[in-house]
TIDOVO-832262 format. One record per residue (C-alpha): chain; residue in three letters; x, y, z; residue number from 1. Coordinates in steps of 0.1 Angstrom, whole numbers, plus 5000, padded with zeros to 4 digits. Layout:
BEGIN
<kette:A, rest:ALA, east:X, north:Y, up:Z, nr:NUM>
...
//
This chain:
BEGIN
<kette:A, rest:MET, east:4213, north:8571, up:6472, nr:1>
<kette:A, rest:LEU, east:4231, north:8603, up:6469, nr:2>
<kette:A, rest:ALA, east:4209, north:8633, up:6467, nr:3>
<kette:A, rest:ALA, east:4216, north:8657, up:6437, nr:4>
<kette:A, rest:SER, east:4227, north:8691, up:6446, nr:5>
<kette:A, rest:ALA, east:4204, north:8720, up:6437, nr:6>
<kette:A, rest:ARG, east:4213, north:8739, up:6407, nr:7>
<kette:A, rest:GLY, east:4216, north:8777, up:6404, nr:8>
<kette:A, rest:ARG, east:4222, north:8783, up:6440, nr:9>
<kette:A, rest:PRO, east:4243, north:8814, up:6447, nr:10>
<kette:A, rest:ARG, east:4278, north:8807, up:6455, nr:11>
<kette:A, rest:ALA, east:4287, north:8809, up:6493, nr:12>
<kette:A, rest:ALA, east:4308, north:8836, up:6505, nr:13>
<kette:A, rest:GLY, east:4345, north:8829, up:6511, nr:14>
<kette:A, rest:HIS, east:4353, north:8812, up:6478, nr:15>
<kette:A, rest:ALA, east:4376, north:8840, up:6466, nr:16>
<kette:A, rest:LEU, east:4407, north:8821, up:6476, nr:17>
<kette:A, rest:ALA, east:4395, north:8791, up:6458, nr:18>
<kette:A, rest:ASP, east:4387, north:8812, up:6427, nr:19>
<kette:A, rest:ARG, east:4422, north:8826, up:6426, nr:20>
<kette:A, rest:HIS, east:4435, north:8792, up:6420, nr:21>
<kette:A, rest:ARG, east:4415, north:8785, up:6388, nr:22>
<kette:A, rest:ARG, east:4439, north:8804, up:6364, nr:23>
<kette:A, rest:ARG, east:4470, north:8803, up:6386, nr:24>
<kette:A, rest:ALA, east:4502, north:8784, up:6375, nr:25>
<kette:A, rest:LEU, east:4506, north:8755, up:6398, nr:26>
<kette:A, rest:GLY, east:4536, north:8748, up:6419, nr:27>
<kette:A, rest:GLY, east:4553, north:8714, up:6427, nr:28>
<kette:A, rest:ASN, east:4559, north:8690, up:6398, nr:29>
<kette:A, rest:ARG, east:4527, north:8700, up:6379, nr:30>
<kette:A, rest:GLN, east:4527, north:8715, up:6345, nr:31>
<kette:A, rest:ALA, east:4516, north:8751, up:6348, nr:32>
<kette:A, rest:VAL, east:4479, north:8757, up:6340, nr:33>
<kette:A, rest:ALA, east:4475, north:8775, up:6308, nr:34>
<kette:A, rest:GLU, east:4463, north:8811, up:6310, nr:35>
<kette:A, rest:GLY, east:4425, north:8813, up:6309, nr:36>
<kette:A, rest:GLU, east:4422, north:8775, up:6315, nr:37>
<kette:A, rest:ILE, east:4394, north:8768, up:6339, nr:38>
<kette:A, rest:CYS, east:4400, north:8741, up:6364, nr:39>
<kette:A, rest:VAL, east:4372, north:8716, up:6373, nr:40>
<kette:A, rest:ILE, east:4360, north:8716, up:6410, nr:41>
<kette:A, rest:LEU, east:4359, north:8682, up:6424, nr:42>
<kette:A, rest:LEU, east:4352, north:8687, up:6459, nr:43>
<kette:A, rest:GLN, east:4335, north:8718, up:6476, nr:44>
<kette:A, rest:THR, east:4324, north:8724, up:6513, nr:45>
<kette:A, rest:ILE, east:4301, north:8753, up:6521, nr:46>
<kette:A, rest:ASP, east:4300, north:8768, up:6555, nr:47>
<kette:A, rest:LEU, east:4310, north:8734, up:6570, nr:48>
<kette:A, rest:SER, east:4311, north:8733, up:6608, nr:49>
<kette:A, rest:LYS, east:4318, north:8709, up:6636, nr:50>
<kette:A, rest:GLN, east:4320, north:8717, up:6673, nr:51>
<kette:A, rest:PHE, east:4332, north:8696, up:6702, nr:52>
<kette:A, rest:GLY, east:4320, north:8713, up:6733, nr:53>
<kette:A, rest:ASP, east:4335, north:8749, up:6733, nr:54>
<kette:A, rest:VAL, east:4361, north:8738, up:6706, nr:55>
<kette:A, rest:HIS, east:4352, north:8749, up:6669, nr:56>
<kette:A, rest:ALA, east:4371, north:8720, up:6651, nr:57>
<kette:A, rest:CYS, east:4357, north:8734, up:6618, nr:58>
<kette:A, rest:ASP, east:4341, north:8770, up:6617, nr:59>
<kette:A, rest:ARG, east:4323, north:8776, up:6585, nr:60>
<kette:A, rest:VAL, east:4349, north:8762, up:6564, nr:61>
<kette:A, rest:ASN, east:4347, north:8769, up:6527, nr:62>
<kette:A, rest:PHE, east:4371, north:8744, up:6510, nr:63>
<kette:A, rest:THR, east:4374, north:8738, up:6473, nr:64>
<kette:A, rest:VAL, east:4396, north:8712, up:6458, nr:65>
<kette:A, rest:ASN, east:4402, north:8713, up:6419, nr:66>
<kette:A, rest:LYS, east:4405, north:8681, up:6399, nr:67>
<kette:A, rest:GLY, east:4442, north:8669, up:6395, nr:68>
<kette:A, rest:GLU, east:4456, north:8689, up:6423, nr:69>
<kette:A, rest:PHE, east:4482, north:8675, up:6449, nr:70>
<kette:A, rest:LEU, east:4472, north:8697, up:6480, nr:71>
<kette:A, rest:SER, east:4486, north:8697, up:6513, nr:72>
<kette:A, rest:LEU, east:4465, north:8706, up:6544, nr:73>
<kette:A, rest:VAL, east:4488, north:8719, up:6571, nr:74>
<kette:A, rest:GLY, east:4485, north:8735, up:6606, nr:75>
<kette:A, rest:SER, east:4494, north:8729, up:6643, nr:76>
<kette:A, rest:ASN, east:4478, north:8701, up:6662, nr:77>
<kette:A, rest:GLY, east:4441, north:8708, up:6670, nr:78>
<kette:A, rest:ALA, east:4439, north:8732, up:6639, nr:79>
<kette:A, rest:GLY, east:4409, north:8711, up:6625, nr:80>
<kette:A, rest:LYS, east:4427, north:8692, up:6597, nr:81>
<kette:A, rest:THR, east:4417, north:8657, up:6605, nr:82>
<kette:A, rest:SER, east:4383, north:8669, up:6616, nr:83>
<kette:A, rest:LEU, east:4378, north:8684, up:6581, nr:84>
<kette:A, rest:VAL, east:4389, north:8652, up:6564, nr:85>
<kette:A, rest:ASN, east:4367, north:8631, up:6588, nr:86>
<kette:A, rest:LEU, east:4336, north:8652, up:6578, nr:87>
<kette:A, rest:ILE, east:4344, north:8649, up:6540, nr:88>
<kette:A, rest:SER, east:4351, north:8612, up:6543, nr:89>
<kette:A, rest:GLY, east:4321, north:8604, up:6564, nr:90>
<kette:A, rest:HIS, east:4336, north:8595, up:6597, nr:91>
<kette:A, rest:LEU, east:4321, north:8625, up:6613, nr:92>
<kette:A, rest:ALA, east:4287, north:8642, up:6608, nr:93>
<kette:A, rest:PRO, east:4287, north:8680, up:6604, nr:94>
<kette:A, rest:ASP, east:4266, north:8704, up:6627, nr:95>
<kette:A, rest:SER, east:4260, north:8725, up:6597, nr:96>
<kette:A, rest:GLY, east:4270, north:8733, up:6562, nr:97>
<kette:A, rest:ARG, east:4272, north:8710, up:6530, nr:98>
<kette:A, rest:ILE, east:4297, north:8689, up:6510, nr:99>
<kette:A, rest:LEU, east:4295, north:8687, up:6474, nr:100>
<kette:A, rest:PHE, east:4315, north:8661, up:6454, nr:101>
<kette:A, rest:GLU, east:4314, north:8664, up:6416, nr:102>
<kette:A, rest:GLY, east:4282, north:8685, up:6422, nr:103>
<kette:A, rest:THR, east:4264, north:8661, up:6441, nr:104>
<kette:A, rest:ASP, east:4254, north:8667, up:6478, nr:105>
<kette:A, rest:VAL, east:4270, north:8640, up:6498, nr:106>
<kette:A, rest:THR, east:4268, north:8657, up:6533, nr:107>
<kette:A, rest:PHE, east:4248, north:8629, up:6549, nr:108>
<kette:A, rest:ALA, east:4260, north:8599, up:6526, nr:109>
<kette:A, rest:ARG, east:4272, north:8569, up:6542, nr:110>
<kette:A, rest:ILE, east:4311, north:8561, up:6541, nr:111>
<kette:A, rest:HIS, east:4306, north:8533, up:6516, nr:112>
<kette:A, rest:GLU, east:4285, north:8556, up:6493, nr:113>
<kette:A, rest:ARG, east:4312, north:8581, up:6494, nr:114>
<kette:A, rest:ILE, east:4338, north:8555, up:6485, nr:115>
<kette:A, rest:ARG, east:4318, north:8541, up:6455, nr:116>
<kette:A, rest:ALA, east:4314, north:8578, up:6446, nr:117>
<kette:A, rest:GLY, east:4352, north:8582, up:6445, nr:118>
<kette:A, rest:ILE, east:4363, north:8595, up:6480, nr:119>
<kette:A, rest:ALA, east:4391, north:8574, up:6498, nr:120>
<kette:A, rest:ARG, east:4415, north:8579, up:6526, nr:121>
<kette:A, rest:SER, east:4442, north:8564, up:6545, nr:122>
<kette:A, rest:PHE, east:4448, north:8568, up:6582, nr:123>
<kette:A, rest:GLN, east:4477, north:8582, up:6604, nr:124>
<kette:A, rest:ILE, east:4476, north:8550, up:6622, nr:125>
<kette:A, rest:VAL, east:4480, north:8523, up:6596, nr:126>
<kette:A, rest:ASN, east:4453, north:8496, up:6597, nr:127>
<kette:A, rest:LEU, east:4464, north:8465, up:6581, nr:128>
<kette:A, rest:PHE, east:4456, north:8427, up:6585, nr:129>
<kette:A, rest:ASP, east:4489, north:8418, up:6597, nr:130>
<kette:A, rest:VAL, east:4484, north:8380, up:6596, nr:131>
<kette:A, rest:LEU, east:4474, north:8381, up:6560, nr:132>
<kette:A, rest:THR, east:4498, north:8387, up:6530, nr:133>
<kette:A, rest:VAL, east:4505, north:8419, up:6514, nr:134>
<kette:A, rest:PHE, east:4486, north:8406, up:6483, nr:135>
<kette:A, rest:ASP, east:4456, north:8394, up:6504, nr:136>
<kette:A, rest:ASN, east:4453, north:8429, up:6520, nr:137>
<kette:A, rest:VAL, east:4452, north:8447, up:6486, nr:138>
<kette:A, rest:ALA, east:4427, north:8418, up:6472, nr:139>
<kette:A, rest:LEU, east:4403, north:8424, up:6503, nr:140>
<kette:A, rest:SER, east:4404, north:8462, up:6495, nr:141>
<kette:A, rest:ILE, east:4393, north:8456, up:6459, nr:142>
<kette:A, rest:PHE, east:4365, north:8433, up:6472, nr:143>
<kette:A, rest:SER, east:4352, north:8460, up:6497, nr:144>
<kette:A, rest:ARG, east:4352, north:8485, up:6469, nr:145>
<kette:A, rest:GLU, east:4325, north:8462, up:6452, nr:146>
<kette:A, rest:ARG, east:4309, north:8455, up:6487, nr:147>
<kette:A, rest:LYS, east:4316, north:8418, up:6480, nr:148>
<kette:A, rest:ILE, east:4319, north:8394, up:6508, nr:149>
<kette:A, rest:VAL, east:4347, north:8369, up:6505, nr:150>
<kette:A, rest:LYS, east:4361, north:8341, up:6530, nr:151>
<kette:A, rest:ILE, east:4397, north:8345, up:6538, nr:152>
<kette:A, rest:ALA, east:4403, north:8310, up:6528, nr:153>
<kette:A, rest:ALA, east:4390, north:8318, up:6493, nr:154>
<kette:A, rest:LEU, east:4415, north:8345, up:6486, nr:155>
<kette:A, rest:ALA, east:4439, north:8319, up:6471, nr:156>
<kette:A, rest:ASP, east:4412, north:8311, up:6444, nr:157>
<kette:A, rest:LEU, east:4406, north:8347, up:6433, nr:158>
<kette:A, rest:ASP, east:4395, north:8352, up:6398, nr:159>
<kette:A, rest:ARG, east:4421, north:8364, up:6373, nr:160>
<kette:A, rest:ASP, east:4409, north:8400, up:6371, nr:161>
<kette:A, rest:VAL, east:4413, north:8406, up:6408, nr:162>
<kette:A, rest:ARG, east:4447, north:8388, up:6409, nr:163>
<kette:A, rest:ARG, east:4460, north:8410, up:6380, nr:164>
<kette:A, rest:GLU, east:4446, north:8442, up:6395, nr:165>
<kette:A, rest:ALA, east:4460, north:8435, up:6430, nr:166>
<kette:A, rest:LEU, east:4494, north:8427, up:6415, nr:167>
<kette:A, rest:ASP, east:4493, north:8458, up:6395, nr:168>
<kette:A, rest:VAL, east:4485, north:8480, up:6425, nr:169>
<kette:A, rest:LEU, east:4515, north:8464, up:6444, nr:170>
<kette:A, rest:SER, east:4537, north:8469, up:6415, nr:171>
<kette:A, rest:GLN, east:4529, north:8507, up:6412, nr:172>
<kette:A, rest:PHE, east:4537, north:8511, up:6449, nr:173>
<kette:A, rest:GLY, east:4570, north:8490, up:6447, nr:174>
<kette:A, rest:LEU, east:4557, north:8461, up:6468, nr:175>
<kette:A, rest:ALA, east:4553, north:8432, up:6442, nr:176>
<kette:A, rest:ALA, east:4583, north:8415, up:6456, nr:177>
<kette:A, rest:LYS, east:4566, north:8416, up:6491, nr:178>
<kette:A, rest:SER, east:4534, north:8401, up:6478, nr:179>
<kette:A, rest:ALA, east:4537, north:8369, up:6497, nr:180>
<kette:A, rest:VAL, east:4550, north:8384, up:6529, nr:181>
<kette:A, rest:PRO, east:4525, north:8388, up:6558, nr:182>
<kette:A, rest:ALA, east:4518, north:8424, up:6563, nr:183>
<kette:A, rest:GLY, east:4530, north:8423, up:6599, nr:184>
<kette:A, rest:GLY, east:4565, north:8415, up:6587, nr:185>
<kette:A, rest:LEU, east:4569, north:8447, up:6566, nr:186>
<kette:A, rest:ALA, east:4591, north:8477, up:6577, nr:187>
<kette:A, rest:GLN, east:4573, north:8509, up:6588, nr:188>
<kette:A, rest:GLY, east:4578, north:8526, up:6555, nr:189>
<kette:A, rest:GLU, east:4566, north:8496, up:6535, nr:190>
<kette:A, rest:ARG, east:4535, north:8494, up:6559, nr:191>
<kette:A, rest:LYS, east:4527, north:8531, up:6552, nr:192>
<kette:A, rest:LEU, east:4529, north:8525, up:6514, nr:193>
<kette:A, rest:LEU, east:4507, north:8494, up:6516, nr:194>
<kette:A, rest:ASP, east:4481, north:8516, up:6536, nr:195>
<kette:A, rest:VAL, east:4480, north:8541, up:6508, nr:196>
<kette:A, rest:ALA, east:4479, north:8512, up:6482, nr:197>
<kette:A, rest:LEU, east:4447, north:8498, up:6501, nr:198>
<kette:A, rest:ALA, east:4430, north:8532, up:6495, nr:199>
<kette:A, rest:TYR, east:4443, north:8535, up:6459, nr:200>
<kette:A, rest:ALA, east:4429, north:8501, up:6452, nr:201>
<kette:A, rest:LEU, east:4395, north:8515, up:6459, nr:202>
<kette:A, rest:ARG, east:4399, north:8535, up:6426, nr:203>
<kette:A, rest:PRO, east:4393, north:8569, up:6441, nr:204>
<kette:A, rest:LYS, east:4390, north:8602, up:6422, nr:205>
<kette:A, rest:LEU, east:4399, north:8619, up:6455, nr:206>
<kette:A, rest:LEU, east:4424, north:8605, up:6477, nr:207>
<kette:A, rest:PHE, east:4430, north:8618, up:6514, nr:208>
<kette:A, rest:LEU, east:4463, north:8608, up:6530, nr:209>
<kette:A, rest:ASP, east:4467, north:8614, up:6568, nr:210>
<kette:A, rest:GLU, east:4503, north:8618, up:6576, nr:211>
<kette:A, rest:PRO, east:4516, north:8594, up:6552, nr:212>
<kette:A, rest:THR, east:4553, north:8600, up:6563, nr:213>
<kette:A, rest:SER, east:4549, north:8600, up:6601, nr:214>
<kette:A, rest:GLY, east:4572, north:8577, up:6620, nr:215>
<kette:A, rest:VAL, east:4596, north:8570, up:6592, nr:216>
<kette:A, rest:SER, east:4632, north:8581, up:6585, nr:217>
<kette:A, rest:THR, east:4641, north:8610, up:6562, nr:218>
<kette:A, rest:ARG, east:4652, north:8585, up:6534, nr:219>
<kette:A, rest:GLU, east:4619, north:8566, up:6537, nr:220>
<kette:A, rest:LYS, east:4599, north:8598, up:6536, nr:221>
<kette:A, rest:THR, east:4614, north:8606, up:6501, nr:222>
<kette:A, rest:GLN, east:4607, north:8571, up:6490, nr:223>
<kette:A, rest:ILE, east:4572, north:8571, up:6502, nr:224>
<kette:A, rest:MET, east:4564, north:8606, up:6487, nr:225>
<kette:A, rest:ASP, east:4581, north:8599, up:6454, nr:226>
<kette:A, rest:THR, east:4561, north:8568, up:6450, nr:227>
<kette:A, rest:VAL, east:4528, north:8582, up:6461, nr:228>
<kette:A, rest:SER, east:4533, north:8614, up:6441, nr:229>
<kette:A, rest:SER, east:4542, north:8593, up:6409, nr:230>
<kette:A, rest:VAL, east:4513, north:8568, up:6414, nr:231>
<kette:A, rest:VAL, east:4485, north:8594, up:6419, nr:232>
<kette:A, rest:ARG, east:4497, north:8617, up:6392, nr:233>
<kette:A, rest:ALA, east:4500, north:8589, up:6366, nr:234>
<kette:A, rest:GLY, east:4466, north:8577, up:6375, nr:235>
<kette:A, rest:ALA, east:4450, north:8612, up:6374, nr:236>
<kette:A, rest:VAL, east:4439, north:8611, up:6411, nr:237>
<kette:A, rest:THR, east:4434, north:8641, up:6430, nr:238>
<kette:A, rest:ALA, east:4453, north:8640, up:6464, nr:239>
<kette:A, rest:VAL, east:4450, north:8659, up:6496, nr:240>
<kette:A, rest:ILE, east:4475, north:8651, up:6522, nr:241>
<kette:A, rest:ILE, east:4476, north:8661, up:6560, nr:242>
<kette:A, rest:GLU, east:4513, north:8666, up:6566, nr:243>
<kette:A, rest:HIS, east:4534, north:8682, up:6595, nr:244>
<kette:A, rest:ASP, east:4569, north:8680, up:6576, nr:245>
<kette:A, rest:MET, east:4570, north:8713, up:6557, nr:246>
<kette:A, rest:ASP, east:4599, north:8701, up:6536, nr:247>
<kette:A, rest:VAL, east:4577, north:8674, up:6523, nr:248>
<kette:A, rest:VAL, east:4549, north:8697, up:6518, nr:249>
<kette:A, rest:PHE, east:4569, north:8724, up:6499, nr:250>
<kette:A, rest:ARG, east:4585, north:8699, up:6478, nr:251>
<kette:A, rest:TYR, east:4554, north:8679, up:6466, nr:252>
<kette:A, rest:SER, east:4524, north:8702, up:6469, nr:253>
<kette:A, rest:ASP, east:4508, north:8721, up:6439, nr:254>
<kette:A, rest:ARG, east:4488, north:8741, up:6465, nr:255>
<kette:A, rest:ILE, east:4489, north:8744, up:6503, nr:256>
<kette:A, rest:VAL, east:4461, north:8752, up:6527, nr:257>
<kette:A, rest:MET, east:4468, north:8762, up:6563, nr:258>
<kette:A, rest:MET, east:4443, north:8758, up:6591, nr:259>
<kette:A, rest:HIS, east:4441, north:8775, up:6624, nr:260>
<kette:A, rest:GLU, east:4416, north:8771, up:6652, nr:261>
<kette:A, rest:GLY, east:4391, north:8756, up:6629, nr:262>
<kette:A, rest:LYS, east:4395, north:8782, up:6600, nr:263>
<kette:A, rest:PHE, east:4416, north:8787, up:6569, nr:264>
<kette:A, rest:LEU, east:4446, north:8809, up:6575, nr:265>
<kette:A, rest:ALA, east:4462, north:8809, up:6542, nr:266>
<kette:A, rest:ASP, east:4457, north:8792, up:6508, nr:267>
<kette:A, rest:GLY, east:4482, north:8794, up:6479, nr:268>
<kette:A, rest:THR, east:4511, north:8780, up:6461, nr:269>
<kette:A, rest:PRO, east:4541, north:8769, up:6479, nr:270>
<kette:A, rest:GLN, east:4560, north:8801, up:6469, nr:271>
<kette:A, rest:GLU, east:4530, north:8821, up:6484, nr:272>
<kette:A, rest:ILE, east:4529, north:8801, up:6515, nr:273>
<kette:A, rest:ARG, east:4567, north:8805, up:6521, nr:274>
<kette:A, rest:ALA, east:4562, north:8843, up:6519, nr:275>
<kette:A, rest:ASN, east:4532, north:8844, up:6542, nr:276>
<kette:A, rest:LYS, east:4542, north:8859, up:6577, nr:277>
<kette:A, rest:ASN, east:4512, north:8845, up:6596, nr:278>
<kette:A, rest:VAL, east:4521, north:8809, up:6583, nr:279>
<kette:A, rest:ALA, east:4557, north:8816, up:6596, nr:280>
<kette:A, rest:ASN, east:4545, north:8828, up:6628, nr:281>
<kette:A, rest:ILE, east:4523, north:8797, up:6633, nr:282>
<kette:A, rest:LEU, east:4549, north:8773, up:6625, nr:283>
<kette:A, rest:LEU, east:4574, north:8792, up:6649, nr:284>
<kette:A, rest:GLY, east:4547, north:8795, up:6676, nr:285>
<kette:A, rest:ALA, east:4547, north:8833, up:6674, nr:286>
<kette:A, rest:PRO, east:4518, north:8855, up:6676, nr:287>
<kette:A, rest:LEU, east:4497, north:8863, up:6642, nr:288>
<kette:A, rest:SER, east:4503, north:8896, up:6624, nr:289>
<kette:A, rest:ALA, east:4475, north:8921, up:6632, nr:290>
//
């Protein structure tokens, strides 16, 4: 069971950056937030820390994700991006700090509990059942969402609702025509889309995508991101992507957060991040401004 978070606690220091975004017009393809409209906080971390030896992967990170955002998490290799997502998704345990999801403390919840609460993720290295069809991969994801056990041989006899849902997910991601193809026979861009589709089939409220465009051509990047952006926005799913391609980041993000050495260096709209000298210095490998 997930423990309810304490009410009435004072807000942790470091939330000024997040608070600024509550009444800010969003960038990317979103409709601007009306003046005075209050955004709903979906996820919040409070002084979240994780250390590996002498390396501070996350150093007292205060991170807020508002409901409905398409947020990009950027930074150089080793900045702490994947560690932060691993902490939130339950693949790492924090040394200290708290994680709140919809106001509920999930800091020490198990992975399947977080999934059922509405947190899902894809991985940089695609994890598919290559010998199974594209359809069967999605069907298994649907069953795992309900923590049901199904024999592989029984996938052909799925009930009507599961079949309909699996085909609907594939249709949304442009993979319906490939439903009977073994996953191992897909092109790299299609494999990336299927991996995101498996996470989406878990019916998340918050979807983390780790490098969804890595290892594909520029044309495939556009196809992947156009599809993913369209699907998650239509489904009212909040998305956080880890991405190194800044052209992708600036084109699709409502908000961009840059990490550096386990801390947040910048947090703003695409326009603000473009104008941030420290961000430019990190991307160019130059020293930070004093």
